[in-house]
C-alpha positions in Angstrom: -3.0 -14.3 27.0 -1.0 -16.7 24.9 -2.7 -19.2 22.6 -2.3 -22.9 23.2 -0.6 -23.3 19.9 1.8 -20.6 18.8 0.9 -18.7 15.6 4.2 -19.6 14.1 3.5 -23.3 14.3 0.0 -22.8 12.9 1.5 -20.8 10.0 4.1 -23.5 9.4 1.4 -26.2 9.3 -0.8 -24.1 7.0 2.1 -23.5 4.6 3.0 -27.2 4.5 -0.6 -28.1 3.9 -1.0 -25.7 1.1 2.2 -27.1 -0.4 0.9 -30.7 -0.2 -2.4 -29.7 -1.7 -0.7 -28.0 -4.7 2.1 -30.5 -5.1 2.3 -32.6 -8.2 5.4 -34.4 -7.1 9.1 -34.5 -7.5 11.8 -32.1 -6.3 9.8 -29.0 -7.2 7.1 -30.0 -4.8 9.6 -30.8 -2.1 11.2 -27.3 -2.4 7.8 -25.7 -2.7 6.8 -27.2 0.6 9.9 -25.9 2.2 9.4 -22.4 0.9 5.7 -22.3 1.9 6.4 -23.7 5.3 9.1 -21.0 5.8 6.7 -18.3 4.7 4.0 -19.6 6.9 6.3 -19.8 9.9 7.5 -16.2 9.3 4.0 -14.8 9.0 3.0 -16.6 12.2 6.1 -15.4 14.0 5.4 -11.9 12.8 1.9 -12.2 14.2 3.3 -13.4 17.6 5.8 -10.5 17.8 8.8 -12.9 17.8 10.3 -11.3 14.7 9.9 -8.0 12.9 9.7 -8.6 9.2 9.2 -5.0 8.3 12.5 -3.9 9.8 14.3 -7.0 8.5 13.1 -6.5 4.9 13.7 -2.7 4.9 17.3 -2.8 6.0 19.7 -1.2 3.6 23.4 -1.6 3.6 25.3 1.5 4.6 28.7 2.1 3.2 
């Protein structure tokens, strides 16, 4: 059963709202909103099973 709104979009919205709530203004707040939005989307996409953060973060280069 899939939710009406995907978790990744809910996570993106939550991250952006947290950034707006904590923003003081200026370029730092803009980049903070981008970072928190991306983190929120990534967590939501992980919860949906669209991406696998564990394997993406644990990859090591072989050489």
